[in-house]
Every structure is written in structure tokens, then in C-alpha cells.
C-alpha positions as CSV (number, residue, x, y, z in Angstrom):
1,M,21.1,-26.0,1.2
2,D,23.1,-29.5,1.3
3,S,23.3,-29.2,4.6
4,P,22.6,-27.3,7.9
5,A,24.4,-23.9,8.0
6,G,26.1,-22.7,11.1
7,P,27.9,-19.2,11.8
8,A,31.0,-20.8,10.7
9,D,29.9,-21.8,7.4
10,E,29.9,-18.4,5.6
11,P,31.3,-19.4,2.0
12,M,28.2,-21.7,1.8
13,L,25.7,-18.9,3.3
14,R,27.0,-16.7,0.5
15,R,26.3,-19.3,-2.2
16,V,23.2,-19.8,-0.8
17,N,22.4,-16.0,-1.0
18,R,23.8,-16.0,-4.6
19,V,21.8,-19.0,-5.7
20,L,18.4,-17.3,-4.3
21,D,19.1,-14.1,-5.9
22,T,18.9,-16.2,-9.0
23,V,16.3,-18.6,-8.5
24,L,13.5,-15.5,-6.9
25,E,14.2,-13.4,-10.2
26,T,13.4,-16.7,-12.3
27,C,10.5,-17.4,-9.9
28,L,9.1,-13.9,-10.3
29,Q,9.6,-14.1,-14.3
30,L,7.6,-17.5,-14.8
31,D,4.8,-15.8,-12.4
32,A,4.6,-13.1,-14.8
33,A,4.8,-15.1,-17.9
34,R,1.8,-17.5,-16.4
35,Q,-0.4,-14.1,-15.7
36,Q,0.5,-12.8,-18.9
37,L,-0.3,-15.9,-20.6
38,Q,-3.8,-16.3,-18.9
39,S,-4.5,-12.7,-20.1
40,A,-3.5,-13.1,-23.4
41,I,-5.9,-16.2,-23.4
42,A,-8.6,-14.2,-22.1
43,T,-8.5,-11.4,-24.5
44,Q,-8.6,-14.0,-27.5
45,R,-12.1,-15.1,-26.0
46,E,-13.2,-12.0,-25.4
47,L,-12.4,-11.0,-29.1
48,E,-13.9,-14.4,-30.2
49,V,-17.2,-13.3,-28.6
50,V,-17.3,-9.9,-30.2
51,L,-16.7,-11.1,-33.2
52,E,-19.4,-13.5,-33.0
53,M,-21.7,-10.5,-31.8
54,L,-20.5,-8.7,-34.8
55,A,-21.2,-11.1,-37.4
56,A,-25.2,-11.8,-35.9
57,R,-25.1,-7.9,-36.6
58,V,-23.9,-8.0,-40.2
59,E,-26.3,-10.7,-40.8
60,L,-29.2,-8.4,-39.5
61,G,-27.4,-5.4,-41.6
62,Q,-27.0,-3.5,-38.2
63,A,-22.6,-3.8,-38.8
64,S,-20.4,-3.8,-41.7
65,P,-18.6,-6.6,-43.2
66,V,-15.5,-4.1,-43.2
67,E,-15.9,-3.7,-39.5
68,H,-16.1,-7.4,-38.8
69,R,-13.2,-7.4,-40.9
70,K,-11.2,-5.3,-38.9
71,V,-12.0,-7.4,-35.0
72,A,-11.1,-10.3,-37.0
73,A,-7.5,-8.8,-38.1
74,R,-7.3,-7.7,-34.4
75,L,-8.4,-11.2,-33.5
76,C,-5.4,-12.9,-35.3
77,S,-3.0,-10.4,-33.5
78,A,-4.5,-11.5,-29.9
79,R,-3.8,-15.2,-31.1
80,D,0.1,-14.3,-32.3
81,M,0.1,-13.1,-28.4
82,V,-0.9,-16.0,-27.0
83,T,1.9,-17.9,-29.3
84,R,4.3,-15.5,-28.0
85,C,3.4,-15.8,-24.5
86,V,3.5,-20.0,-24.4
87,S,6.9,-19.6,-25.9
88,D,8.2,-17.4,-23.2
89,W,6.2,-19.4,-20.6
90,N,8.0,-22.4,-22.1
91,R,11.6,-20.6,-22.3
92,I,11.5,-19.3,-18.8
93,G,9.5,-22.6,-17.4
94,R,13.1,-24.7,-18.9
95,R,15.3,-22.0,-16.9
96,F,13.1,-22.5,-13.4
97,T,13.3,-26.4,-14.0
98,Q,16.8,-26.2,-14.2
99,L,17.0,-24.3,-11.1
100,T,15.0,-25.9,-9.1
101,R,14.2,-29.2,-10.6
102,L,10.7,-28.5,-10.1
103,L,8.3,-28.4,-13.2
104,P,6.7,-24.7,-14.0
105,V,3.1,-25.7,-12.8
106,Q,4.6,-26.6,-9.3
107,L,5.3,-23.0,-8.7
108,K,2.8,-21.7,-6.1
109,A,0.5,-19.0,-7.9
110,G,0.9,-15.2,-6.8
111,F,3.5,-13.8,-4.2
112,D,3.0,-11.7,-1.3
113,A,3.0,-8.0,-1.6
114,L,5.9,-6.5,-0.7
115,E,6.3,-3.1,1.5
116,P,8.6,-0.7,-0.2
117,V,12.2,-0.2,1.4
118,Q,11.9,2.6,3.9
119,L,15.2,4.9,4.2
120,D,16.2,3.5,7.2
121,E,16.1,-0.1,6.0
122,M,17.8,1.3,2.4
123,D,20.3,2.4,5.0
124,R,20.8,-0.9,6.7
125,L,21.1,-2.9,3.6
126,A,23.8,-0.2,2.4
127,Q,26.1,-1.0,5.4
128,A,25.6,-4.5,5.2
129,S,26.5,-4.5,1.5
130,Q,30.0,-3.2,2.3
131,S,30.8,-5.9,4.7
132,T,28.9,-8.9,3.7
133,G,28.1,-8.2,0.1
134,A,29.2,-10.2,-3.0
135,D,33.2,-9.2,-2.5
136,V,33.9,-11.6,0.0
137,Q,37.1,-11.9,-0.7
138,F,38.6,-9.4,2.1
139,S,35.9,-10.8,4.4
140,L,37.2,-9.7,8.1
141,S,36.3,-13.0,9.7
142,L,38.0,-15.5,7.1
143,R,41.2,-13.0,7.2
144,A,41.1,-13.1,10.8
145,Q,41.1,-17.1,10.6
146,A,43.9,-16.9,8.3
147,W,46.0,-14.9,10.3
148,A,45.5,-17.3,13.1
149,A,46.7,-20.3,11.4
150,Q,49.8,-18.3,9.8
151,R,50.4,-17.6,13.8
152,A,50.2,-20.9,14.6
153,D,52.1,-22.4,11.5
154,P,55.9,-23.1,12.4
155,A,57.0,-22.3,8.7
156,H,55.7,-18.9,9.4
157,P,56.5,-17.7,13.1
158,S,56.2,-13.9,12.1
159,G,53.1,-14.1,10.7
160,F,52.0,-11.1,8.6
161,G,54.0,-7.9,8.6
162,P,52.9,-4.3,8.5
163,V,53.7,-4.1,4.7
164,D,51.5,-7.5,4.4
165,F,48.4,-5.5,6.9
166,G,48.7,-2.4,4.7
167,A,48.3,-4.1,1.7
168,W,45.0,-6.0,3.0
169,L,43.9,-2.6,4.3
170,S,44.3,-0.8,0.9
171,G,42.6,-4.3,-0.8
172,L,39.8,-3.5,2.0
173,E,38.7,-0.5,1.8
174,E,38.9,-0.8,-2.2
175,A,36.5,-3.5,-1.8
176,R,34.1,-1.6,0.6
177,A,34.0,1.4,-2.2
178,Q,33.3,-1.2,-5.1
179,A,30.6,-2.7,-3.1
180,A,29.3,0.9,-2.2
181,T,28.8,1.2,-6.0
182,V,27.1,-2.3,-6.5
183,F,24.3,-1.4,-4.1
184,A,24.2,2.3,-5.4
185,G,23.4,0.9,-8.9
186,A,21.0,-1.4,-7.3
187,R,18.9,0.8,-5.3
188,E,18.3,3.2,-8.3
189,A,17.5,0.1,-10.4
190,Y,14.9,-0.2,-7.4
191,F,13.5,3.3,-7.6
192,Q,13.4,3.1,-11.1
193,A,11.6,-0.3,-11.1
194,V,9.2,1.0,-8.4
195,L,8.4,4.3,-10.5
196,N,8.0,2.0,-13.7
197,F,5.2,0.3,-11.9
198,D,3.3,2.9,-10.7
199,R,3.5,4.6,-14.2
200,E,2.1,0.8,-15.5
201,H,-0.4,0.4,-13.0
202,A,-1.8,3.9,-13.7
203,R,-2.1,3.0,-17.7
204,L,-4.1,0.1,-16.5
205,V,-6.3,1.5,-14.4
206,R,-7.2,4.2,-17.1
207,A,-7.2,1.3,-19.9
208,R,-9.7,-1.0,-17.7
209,S,-11.8,2.4,-17.3
210,L,-11.9,2.9,-21.2
211,R,-12.6,-0.5,-21.8
212,R,-15.7,-0.6,-19.6
213,T,-17.2,2.4,-21.3
214,A,-16.4,1.1,-24.9
215,E,-17.8,-2.0,-23.4
216,T,-21.0,-0.6,-22.7
217,W,-21.4,1.5,-26.3
218,F,-20.7,-1.6,-27.8
219,R,-23.5,-3.5,-26.3
220,L,-25.7,-0.9,-26.8
221,N,-25.1,-0.7,-30.5
222,T,-24.2,3.2,-30.5
223,R,-20.5,2.9,-30.7
224,S,-18.3,0.6,-33.5
225,A,-17.1,-2.8,-32.1
226,T,-13.8,-1.8,-33.4
227,E,-13.4,0.4,-30.9
228,Y,-14.5,-2.0,-28.5
229,A,-12.0,-4.5,-29.9
230,D,-9.1,-1.7,-29.5
231,A,-10.0,-1.0,-25.9
232,I,-9.7,-4.8,-25.2
233,V,-6.2,-5.0,-26.9
234,E,-4.8,-1.9,-25.1
235,E,-6.1,-3.0,-21.5
236,S,-4.3,-6.6,-21.9
237,R,-1.1,-4.8,-23.3
238,C,-1.4,-2.8,-20.4
239,N,-1.7,-5.4,-18.1
240,H,1.1,-7.4,-19.6
241,A,3.4,-4.3,-19.2
242,M,2.3,-4.0,-15.9
243,L,3.2,-7.6,-15.0
244,S,6.6,-7.1,-16.0
245,C,7.3,-4.2,-14.2
246,L,5.4,-6.0,-10.9
247,A,8.3,-8.6,-11.3
248,Q,10.9,-6.4,-12.1
249,R,9.9,-4.6,-8.8
250,R,10.3,-7.3,-6.6
251,S,13.4,-8.8,-7.9
252,S,15.1,-5.5,-7.6
253,Q,13.9,-5.7,-4.1
254,H,14.8,-9.1,-3.6
255,H,18.2,-8.4,-5.3
256,L,18.9,-5.0,-2.4
257,Y,18.6,-8.2,-0.1
258,A,21.2,-10.4,-1.7
259,L,23.7,-7.1,-2.1
260,A,23.7,-7.2,1.7
261,G,23.8,-10.9,2.4
262,L,20.7,-11.5,3.7
263,L,18.1,-13.9,1.6
264,P,18.9,-16.9,3.4
265,Q,17.8,-15.2,6.9
266,Q,15.1,-13.4,4.9
267,F,13.5,-16.8,3.7
268,G,14.2,-18.5,7.0
269,L,17.3,-20.8,5.9
270,V,19.1,-19.8,9.1
271,E,18.6,-18.0,12.6
272,P,19.1,-14.4,12.6
273,A,21.8,-15.1,15.2
274,D,23.4,-17.3,12.2
275,G,23.2,-14.9,9.3
276,Y,25.3,-11.8,8.5
């Protein structure tokens, strides 16, 4: 915000609200990309250790060269994944810098967990979105100011007539209906994002359990190294998916508040009495 915003700065607050929505989404994507890159690097290092141990076993005749080649192939795939994660980090980082004029490394690591949106809160946001959402051309306060200016203008002594008021009221109802439709879509996207995150989180928990079991078998040399390598790769894949879903869940929740026009208030840029 270039200057302090007050109750009369409704257009500025709405611009800030839209910008915050975009910036928050990019920040969450960047945070997810950073964690995905860290996870990919950790996976690569784990596979390198497995390959080193397997090479020693091959020399001792306790493992076959074929298995060594299979694990080496998985290591190559893991390195490719690191390359892709670096590319994603750079791409999102450029977007982050354009929006915030900060370097990607300046983004604080991690975000506070968001509590689920309760039904009464969802109703409040839905109601607010109809009067203070993205479609602001029919804002009551702005129209009232325009009418007052028209009445005070000698060139328009009669102000708006009944026909003008009827057209405005029709437009207002149409805008409210459109805002309700937009919010309903955003609400559905939020619920789907919650379901997606829960599903991917459950998959990650299971993958971690299987990986720990596979690691025990590998160190005891009772099962193949390929199985352990596959378990490491699967855990990394599930973690990658879970991080993407987490970012989307948080972004979709912030978007609900953006449609209600409440992001500046939520992040302390304006006092509650000065917000929407």
C-alpha cells in the first residue's frame, strides 16, 4: 500500500485485496516448490547411499550387478526430478520477484497452519462476497456518493429518476447473483482442495511406513535393494503431491476471504472497522 487506507479508500482497499490474493498464491507455490526441491535432493542423496552400499555387496558377491543397474536407473530418474524441481523453483521465483520485488530466498520458510473454514464462517464470507466481492461497479456506497454529487450539480437538478433507479437496482441484483455464483465455485474448489490434501496426506503416511519397512529389510539384506529404492522414490512422489495439494488448499482458503474482500483486514493492513 502506497499510503494509509481509510474507510473512504474503498477502491484502494479492493486493489490491495486483489493483489494480496495473487501474492499469497504465488508465495504458497514458491514455498511448496522449495520444499519439493529439498525433498528431491534428499531422495537423490538417499539413493546414492543405497547404490554405494549395493556396490559393496556386489563386490562381496551378496548382490547381483543387474540389481545395481536397476538402482542406478532410479538414481538417474531422481536426478532428473531435481532438475525439474530447480526449474519450477526458478520459474515461480521469477514470478514472486515480479510481484513482491523480493528474492525467492527472502520468503520466510513455512506458513502457519490454517484452521478449516467452519460453516458459520463460510456463510459470513458468502454474504460478504455479494456486497464487497470482486464485482464492485454496483457498490452501494459509491452509487450513493454519485447520486449526492448529481443532486448537488446544477446541471442535473432532478438527479436520477425512477427509470434510472430501476436499471441500477436490476444491475445490482445481477451483480449479486454473479458474485454468489463465483463464490459457490470457489467454495467447491476449497472443499475439493481439502479432500485432495487429506487423500495425499494419507498416501504419504502409508508410503513412509512402507519405506521404513523396506529400509529394515534392505539393511538386514533380506529383501532386494530395488524394493527399497522403489519405496524411497514412492515416498518422495507422495510428498511432492502432498505439498502441491497443501499449497492449493491454503490458496483456495485465502481466495474465499479475497472474494469477501477481507484479506487486507485479515493480514492487518487495515483496522477491522476500516475494512469491509
